[in-house]
N, C-alpha and C positions, 0 to 999 in steps of 0.2 A: 403756533396753532390758534391761539386766542386772537391774534391779529386777523387771521383769515376768517374766523367766525364773525368778528366785528365788521369786516368788509362785506360779508354776505348779508348781515343784518342791515347794514347801511344801504346796500343796493336793493335789498328786499323792499324797503320803504319806498325807494324811488320807483321801482318797477310796479309796485302795487298802486301807487298814486297815478302813474302814467296809464296803467290799465283801467283804473277807475274813471279817469277823465275820458279815455277813448270809448269806453262803454257808454258813458253819458252822452258823448258826441254822437255815437251811433244811434242811440234811442231818439235823441232830438232830431237827427237827420231823417230818420224813418217817419217820425211824426210830421216833420215839415213836408216831406214828399207826399205823404198820404192825405193830409188835411189842408195844407196851404197851397202847394203847387199843383196837387192832384195829377202829377206826372212822375212816373218812376224813372230815375236815372240809372244808367248802367252800373252793374255791381262793381266793375273794374274801377270806375271813377270814384265811387263811394269808398271802396277799399283803399285806394290811393290817398284820398283825403283823410281817412282814419289813420293811415300810416303816418301821414304828416302830423296829425294831432298827437299821436303816440310819441314821435320823436321830439316834437317841440315841448310837450308836457314833461317828458323825461329829462330833457335838457334844463327846463325851468326848475324842476324839482331838485336836480343835481346842484344847480347854482344856489338855490335857496338853502339846501341842507349844508352845502360846502361853505357858503359865505354867511353862515348863521351869526357869527360874532359881529362883523362889520355892518351887516344889514340891521341887526338889532341896535347897534350903537347909533346908526343913522336915524332910525325911527325914534330912538330915545331923544335925540337932539331935536327932532321935529316936534315931539310932544312935550318937550321940556321936562323929561323925567331924569332925575339925578341918577347917574350910574357910577359915580366916584366911590371907590372902595377905600375907606379911610384906613383900613388895616394895611394896605399895600402902599399908601402914600407916606413918604418919609420926608420930613422937613428938618433942615439943620437950624437949630435955634441957639446953639452955644457959641462960645468964643472961637475964632479961627485958630488953627494950630500953627500958623506961620508968623 
């Protein structure tokens, strides 16, 4: 039961982020049509584009949350941040047993 709750919380973050990005896209699209282009596009086309934005942002959020470890390690290499945990690093310094 706790795994199911964890999955719902994980998906809740992804869906929330995708909805937020889609709403921001919709607002910017309306501003663009009203003030820049001064021509309204069909609602069907805007809804289709918003659907694409939702799917792409959900996929990107899923990849970002799912690959949190490897992406963080890659960024730490690029910024030269040390991520070596000395508590987990074991080095043999004694005489060999053979």
